[in-house]
N, C-alpha and C positions, 0 to 999 in steps of 0.2 A: 832457156829457163824450165826448169822442170817443176811444175806447179806442185805442193803438197797442201798438207792440211796446215802447215804454220802459215801458207799466204792469206788463208781464210783468217785464221784465227788475228794473224797479224793485220788484218783489215779492220778488224772489227776492234778487239783492243787496240791496234794503234790509233782510230778514230776517238776512242773512249778515252785513252790516257791522254790525247791531245785536247780534247773535250775539256777533264778537269781540270788542267796545267790552265785554260783560258779562262775557266769557269772561276778559279781559286778558290775555292769552299774547302773546309776540311772539317770534318768531324769524327770522331772515335777512331783517330788515327787514318782514316781513308780520306781520299783526294774524291770529293762528289763530282757526278756528272752532271750536264744537263740538260734540259729534254731535247737538245740534240740527238744525244746516246739514247735517249728512250725511245724518241721514236724510231731511230734507227731498228733497236731492239723489237718493237711492233712493226717495221717492215720484215723483219726476219719471220717473225709469227705469220704474216701475212702470206708470205712466201711458203710457206712450209703448209699453213692452211691449204692454200690453191693446190698444191703437192698431193697432200693428203684426199682432196676431193676427187682430183683428175685419177687418183689408184680407184678410188672406188666409183666412181660415174662415168670415167672416160671422157671427161670434161673438163678444160682447164678454165678457171674465170678468176685471175691473177688481180683485175681492178676491183672487182666488189670483192675479195677474199681483204686485199689490202685497207680497202674502204672500212671493212668491220672491224680490221685490227688497229684502224686508226681511231676508230669511236672507241676499242677498248682502251686507246689511250686518253681520250676525252673522258672515259669515267674514271680513271683513276686521278684524273686531274681535278674533276668537279664532285665525284660522288653520284652523277647524274646521267641517265642517258637521254641523247638526244631527242630520242621516239621512245614510246615503250613498248613499242613492236621487236626493238634490237635486244630486249633481254635476252634471248639463245646466246647472244656474245658472253655472257658473265660465267663461262667456263675456260678451263685449260689451264694449264699448270702456268702458263704468264704472269696470272692473275695472283698467283701464289706467291710472288715475290713484292713483300710490302714494300720495299726501297723505288718500287716504280711508281708508288701513289705519292710519292714526295714533288711537291709543287718547286720545278726550278726555271724559272724565267721561260715560262711557256708563252709561246709563240702567239701574238695575237690574233694573225690572220688564220693561222690552223684553227685554232680553238672557237674561233668565229664561225669560220666556214663550216665545220665539224657539228656545230652547235645549230646550224641552220637547215643542214643535211638531213629532212625527215623524209619520210615516206619513201625510202631508199631512192633518194633523188638526191645527187651529189656532182660537184664539178667533173665536165669531160672537155675534150680537146675543142668539140662544139659549143655546147653548154656552158660556160665559163662562170664559174660561182663569185667571181668578184674581181676588181682589177689589180690585186695585190701583186706585185715584184719582189718581194721581200725574199729573203735567204733561205727559207725554211723549207723552200721545195726541193733545194737541193741536199740539205745537209744529210736528211736519211736515206738515201737512193742507192747507199753503197753496195748493200745484200743485191740487190736488182742486179747491179755490174757481174759480182760474184755467182749469180743464179745464172743467167744469160750468159757466162762467159764465152760461148762458142759463136754466139750472134751478135755481133756490136749493132746491127739494125733493130733487131729485136730489143737488147738492152735500152736503147736511145728510146723505143718506142713504149716501154712499160715505164720507163725513166719518164718522159712527159706525161704520160698517163696518169701517173702515181701524182705526180706535180701539180697537174690540175684538178685534183681531188679538192685542193685547199687555196691554190693560187690560180689566179685569172691571168693574170697578163703575159705574154707570149714570151718576155724574155725570162720570167720565171720556171713558165713549163719546159723550153728549148733548155736552159741550162742544167737543170734536172735530167733532161735526156742527153746531154752532154757528159756530164759526169757520171752517168749510168756507164755509159759508151764506153768511156774513158776507163774505167775499172775493170768494165770486160776484157778491151784490149789490153789490161796490163796481166789479169789473169792469163789469157792467149798465149803470152810470152813476148809481147813489143815492148821494145825499152819505152820508158818515159816519154822520150821525145816524139817516139812514132806511135803512141798511145795517143797523146794529146793531138797530133798532127792529124791521125786516122779518124779520130772522133770527130775533130774539125770540119774534116771534108763532109763528114755524114750531117753533120749541123748545118752546112750551106744547102742542103738538100732540102730544106724546110723555107715554106713560104714566112715571112718577117725574121730570118735569121740575123740581118746584119748587123744591129745592136748588139747583140749577144757574142758575135764573130769576130767582130772589129776588136772587140775586147778581149778575145781569147788569142787572135794573132796577135795582139798585143804584147799579152803576157809572154808568150812564147817566144819574142823576138827581144823582150827585156830579159829574160832568163839569162840570154846567153850573150849577153850584153856586158860594157863595163860598168853599167851605172851603179852606184851603192843601193844595198837591197830595199833600204828602206825610201829612198829617191823615188826608185823604181816600182815600190808599191805606189807611195802616193798618185804617180805619174795614171795608175791604174785606176785608183778610186778608195773609197773608203771600208765596198766590202758589205754595205746593209742591204743592196739590192742583191737578188740572185745573179744575176751577169757577171756584177763586180767581186762577189765571193768566190766563184766560182774562177774566174781570173786570176784573182789573186791567191788560190791555191793552187793553179796550174804554177803560177810563177814560182810559189815557194817549193813546190815538188821540182820542178827542173834546174831552180837554183839551188836548192842543197842534195839533191839525190840522195846518196846513200848516208847523207848526215842527219839523221833524226831529231838528234838532240838539238842541232843548229834550226833547222825546219822548226820546230816547237817555238823555239826561243824567237826566229823571225815573227812567225805567226801571231805568239801571246805579246811580244812588247809593240808590235803595229798598231799606230794610233786610231786604228778604226774598228771595225767590226771582228774582232779577234775570237769572239764566242764560237763565230760558225766557221770564221778561215782556217783555223788549226783544226778542227775534226775534219774537215774534208780534207786538208792535207795529210794530215796524220793517218787517215783512213785508206789512203792511197798509196801512200810511202810503207806501210804495212803490207798492203798487198803484193806491192812490188817486190819486199826483200823478206819478208817472213817475220816470223816471232821475235826472231834474234835482232833484229835492229831495236829494237825498242827496251830500253834500258831496265832489268828486272826489278830493280828497287821500284820505279814507277808503276809495273804492274803489279808488283805486293801491294802499293796503295791504292790501288784503284778500285773503288766501289764497284760492285756486280761486275770485277773481272770475269768471276766463274761463270756469270749467266752469257757475258758477249764471248768464252770459248764454247760454252754449250750451244750456242747459237750459229759460231762458225760452223762448229763439226756435223749439226744438223744440214745446213747448207751445201756440206762438201759430202756427204753421204748422198745426198738426193742429185747431184749431177756425176754426169759420167766424164772423167778426166782423160780419157783416151781419144787422141785425135782421129 
């Protein structure tokens, strides 16, 4: 597979479209995005910020930059800063998009963790910010896979550290790493099954992987089996925890593969946490097949489709697509 800018746009817009379909709110002829896509946008912002700093200073600081970008998101949702010393974040083009200031089903774990992260102290792999295993750690990390597409291990690592900023349970942290690595593997040219299996092998290298790896393995097996989709998804879980949401999204991707419409329909009609399963699956399928897999009418109706496309372009410009 030859990766192009279409794969990057497909990832972010595919996630946004699926998110909007699951969120199910329309205004002024637009399908509105939820906090899932909002935080994905701020992940892009953090990565680009880190890249810019590296160009100027020669030092990469991905996690601090992601933390401060998530603090920007916290500001858009509350109108306040968690710490007055963070006032330097109140600049940059991302804050010019007034739609990002809308409250859209804000995740309690992320909000509480960011509110409590003062004096530059935030959640890390060693110093856990809470015990949350919610799916908010996973749904925002697709851009990390796009950025670190050449290095599965690095994508996994930064995905984990990104998740740890707001979620302290090992399942939430590992699930974030797994999904980032899955997206990176897709961009590297692996098939969906190969990408899922390779990221699973990476997952198993980490202490405490058992619960998450068991669910992912189950999802991969069920995807190729004959059990009806809804029954198979019920066997995996409801999707409110990070490991279940990641596993369900993997199942949807593998079961529906190049059928974006079918994947979104399955994710949004499932009785569990459709709001997170859909964008996770939609982003991966968009990364795999590119923008053309997404119905144009859905893109036209998507809120902030232009911003998502712009973010994808920025990421694509920063990575070397030559092997």
